N, C-alpha and C positions, 0 to 999 in steps of 0.2 A: 425595437417595438414592433409588435404585430400590426399588420395593416388593418384598416377599418373594415375592409371586405372580408378578411380571413378571420378576424376575432370572433364574430358570432358563430361562424362555422365550427371553429375549434371548440368553443364553449358548448355547442350542441352535441358534438360527436365525441368529446373527450370521455364521457362515461362508457360509451360503447367500445372505444379503443382500449380503455383501461381494463374492461372486462375480458378482452380477448388477448391481452398481452402475452400470456404463455404460448398460445397458438401462433401469434405473430412472430414471437421470438424463435420458436421451433422452425417455422418455415424459412425465416430469414437466415438462420445459421445453416440449416440443411441445404438450402439452395446455394448460398454464397460459398460455403466450404465444399460442397459437392462439385461446383463448377470451377472453383479455384482452390484446389487442395494444397497449394503452396502456402495459403494463409493459415493452415493448421500450425505453421511454425510460430505464429503469434499467440497461440492459445494453449493454456495448460490442458494437457490431455486428461488429467485427473478431474479438473474442474468441469470439462466437457462431459466426462463420463458420469459425474454425479449430478449434472444439470445446474450447478451453481452459476455457471457463466451465462446461461441462456437468456435470462431476463434482463441482463445488464443494460445493453444499449437502448433497447426499446423502452425499458422502464425509465431511463434517464431522459429520453426525449419526451415521454409522456409527462414526467414531472416538470420539465422545462415548459411544456405547453400549458400546464395548469398554472404555473407562475405567470406566464404571459397574459392569461385571461383573468388573473387576480384571484384564483381559487386555491393556489398552492403556496409554496414556500416563499419567504421573504427574499429580497434581493441579496442580502448578505449570505443567506444559505446557498443560493444559486451560485454566487461567487465562490464560495467554499468548494462546492462540487466541481465547478469548472476548473478551479485551481488543482484539485486533486486529480482529476482525469487528465488534464494537460500535462502534469508532471509524469503520470504513468505513460501517456502516449509518447512523450519524448524519450522515456527510458526504453520503450519498445522500438524506437526508430520510426514511428508513424510519420508519413509525409503528407502534405496537403492534398496531393492528387488522389490519395486513397479515399478521401471523403466522398468523391464523386461516385465511385463504385459502391461504397457502403450505402449511400443514399439511394441509389438505384435499387439495390436488393431489399432495403428496408421498405421502401414504398411498394415494391413488388409484393412483399409479404403481406402488407396491409391490404392490397387489392385482392390477393388470393384468399385471405381469411374472411374479409368482409364482403367480398363479391360486389353485387350491384349497388350496395350502399355507398360505395366509393364513387361518387359522381365526379365529373371534372372539377367542380368547385371544391369538393372535399379533398380531392387529390392535391389541388393547387394550394389549399390552406395548409395541409400537413407538410407538403414539400417546403413551404415557406418557414414553418416551425423548424424543420430539420436544418435548413441552411442558416437560419438565425443562430441555432445552437452550434452548428459546425463553424460558423464564422467566429464566434466567441472563442472556440477551442483553437482554431487555426491561428488566430492572432496571438493568443497567449503562448502557444507552442513555438511560434516563430521567435518571440522574445526570449523564451527559455533556451532555445537552441543558440541564439546569438550570445546570450550571457555565458553559455557553456563553451563558446568558441567552435560550435559545430557548423561546418560549411556544407560539405557533401556527405562524407561517411560518418555516421553517428557512432561508430564502434572504434574501440581502442584495443590494441594487442597488449596483453599483460603477461608477465612471467611470474609463476609461482615461486616466491623466494623461500617460503617455509610453510610447513603444515604442522599445526599444533593441536594435539588432542585436548579437548576442553571438558568433556563429560561423556557419559554414556550416549553413544550415537551422535555426538556433536564434535566437530573439528573446526578450527580456524584456518584460513588460507591468507597468508600475507602476500600481497601482489605489488609488483612494480611495473611501470610502463616498459615495454620491451625495447623501445628506442632509447632508453637511458635517460629520458627527460623526467621532469618532476611529475608527481602524481597530480591529477586534477584537484582543484580546490573544491571543498564542499562545506556545508553547514552541518554541525552535529545533529544526528537524527535522520539524515538522508540515506538513500540506498543506491545501489547500482543494479543493472540487469546483467546477468551472466548468460551468454549464448553458447550452447554446447551442441555439437553435432553427434547425435546418438546413432550408433550402428543400426541400420535398417529402419530407423524411425525419423530421420531428418533432423532439422534444427529445432531446438526448444529453448525458450527464454524463461528465466526466473529472476525475481527480484530478491536481493539480500541486503539487509541494512549493513552499513559500515559500522564496525564495532570498536573503533578507536578514534581518537581525536584527529583532526586534520594536522598532519605533520609535514606535508609537502614531499616526503620521500616515498611512502608506501600507502597502500590501502589495505584494510583487513576486513574480510567477511567471515562470519561464523555460521556454519551450516549444520542444521540438525537433519539427520536422515528421516524422511517422511515414511512412516509405516502405515499402509492402508488399513482402514477399519470399516466395518459395515459394508463390505463389498467393494469399497473404493480401492483402486490400484495403489501400489507403493509409489512414492515419488521417484520418477525416472531420472530427474536431473540431480536431486540430492543423492540418489544412489550412485549415479555416475561419478559425481564429485568425490564421494567417499571411497569408491572402489577403484577409480582409475586415475585420479589426479594427485600429483605430488610435486615436490621441488623440481624446477627446471621445465615443467610443462607450461603450456601457454593457454590462456583463456581470452575470449573476446568479451569486452565489457562496454557498457554504456558509460557516459559521463554520470556523475552523481545527480540525482533528482529527488524530489519528495517534499511535501509541504509540512511534514512534522519536523520542523527545524527549530532548534533551541533559540529562544529569545535571549539575547546577550545583555542582560541587565542585572540589577542587584536584588531583585525580589527573591524571597524564599522559594526554593525549588523542591518539588516532590516528584520523584520518578517511580512509577508503579508499573510492574511488569509481571508476566507469567510465562513460563517456558522459555522458548527461544526469543520471545518478545523482549528479553533483556538486552539484546544486541544494540538497538539505538540508545538505550539508557546508558550502556557502558561508554559509548562515544560521547554522550553529553557530559557524563561525570568526569571522564578523562579531560575534556575540554575545560570544564569549570576548574578542575584542580590545577590546570596549567595557567589559566588566565585570570580567574577570580577566586582564589582560595579563601577569601573572606566571606563568600556567599554561603548562606545557610542551606544545606541540602539534606533531604531525607530520601533514602532509597528503600522501596518496599518490593519484595519479590515473592511469588508463589510458584511452587514446582511440585512434581510428584514426590521427589525425595532428593537427598543430597547427591546421589549418584547422577542425577539429571541436571543439576544446577550448574549451568555453564557460566564461565567468566567470573566465578566467585572470587578468585584470587585478585583479579583486576579490580573488582568493585572495592574490596578491602584496601588494596594498595592506593587507589585513587582517593578513597575516603580519608585515609590517614594523612593526606596532605591538605585537608580542609580544616578551617578553624572550627566549624560547627557541622557535624555529620552524625546522622542517625541511620541505622541499618536494621530493618525488620524483615524476617523471613518466615514464611509458612510452608510446611511440607505436608502433603497428604500422608506420606509414609516416612516419618522422621528417622526411623532406624537408629535412634540414640544420638542423633546429631545435636551437638551442644548449641544452645542459643536460639534454636528454631521453635516456632509454635506449631503444634500439630493441627491437622485438618485444613479446611479451606480458609482463605484470607477473609478477615472481618474488616470491611471498610470503616467501621466505626472506631477501629483501633489505630488508624493511620494518623500520625501526628500532623497537625495542620497549623502552621503559623498564619497570622493575618496577612492578607494579600498574596498568599502562596499561589504559584503557578504550578499546575499539575499536568504531567505528561503520562499517558497510558499507552501500553503496547502489549498485546496478547490476544488470545482467542476472543471472539466477539461476545460470547456469554459472560466471560470474565470481565470484560470492560463494561458491559451493561450493569453488572453487579456493582462494580466500583463507582461508576458514574452515578447510579441511583443513590448510593450511600453518600457520595460527595454532595449531591443535591440536597439530601436530607439535612446535611450539616451546613448548608448555606453557601456552598461554592457554586457560582453561576457558570454558565457555559463558556463565557469569555475567558475564564481561567482554567478550562479543561481542554487539553490538546491530546489528540490521539492519532494512531496510525492503524489502518486496516489493510491487510494484504489480500491478494487474490481477487476473486470476483466481487468481494465486498467493497472493493474500491469504487465500484460503479453505482453503489446504492444511491438513489436519487436524493436522499436527504441524510445528513449526518446523525439524525435521530436514531439511526440503526444501532448506535451505541449510547 
């Protein structure tokens, strides 16, 4: 809870801070990364190049401040955002001591942009907001690290057991712990971070959903090569994995994290994806087929065409082991594919059983479209679960989709 001294200060200054968030974010990142270039290893270069990352942290802190003074999101929304960010931080190996440096640069950016308006009282109030937010995250991250068995080194060495072509520009990598031990446990829908050292560019980290059920022996990630559009660069990590990594090579992984984890019950299940967003859905479906084959499952997928549809054989195989299974596919360019509907996915045609739990993964505009359609049909937010990757993970409220 915000102190009685700070609350009126935050309430009065929040509109000004919100109006200047882009400038605060630019100064924050430029100064922190300029003076600590090793931190570039934590950030996607493509996200930085396009500006998607920049408003992330400052926006989250401002949203938390509005919640504290009663003008922002409800407590359960804040809890959701904290959970989402904490999982991502653990997947990146963020440690508690790094919050001190981030707080220093963030407050420095506020002072630089707002100048004399940042009186000692204003600075103290915003510093209090930051540390209330940081304390929430640090506490949750400590619990997540403990649950994952992380003590000192958050990274695991894994050997590539096999490499499997899945679709145009998409391959799967089957991974096993290099020490011969069991693969870490995870919940269907979670992801791992892959850390790669790029020649001349340093280390880069990317998150990839696990695309098969927890089996204890191996982990599988399915990676689509990222092609830059609109002036954005190609994905350097996906390109490296596609061009340079094969059986016998080693990769450094985080433990599995992520808050889009399948609820293990008997309610009807609807899995809706687009593009490479099919990966967590494949893991969920595999798990249900192994553990609850009596569960009613509907899988809905949208893609550019059959040549781009990854893991299709897996989906069909898993579905064949279920008592009740429906599979709907939309292709923008069907190319004569049997059983697929042409064009963009129509949310009104998604089969919905009473009490169905719906999971979404794909580009944000796609999930916005599906979520709006589900709302029109009476599905409330408590029954809609989704995953967003990249800088969108930091959005201050889940209403982004």
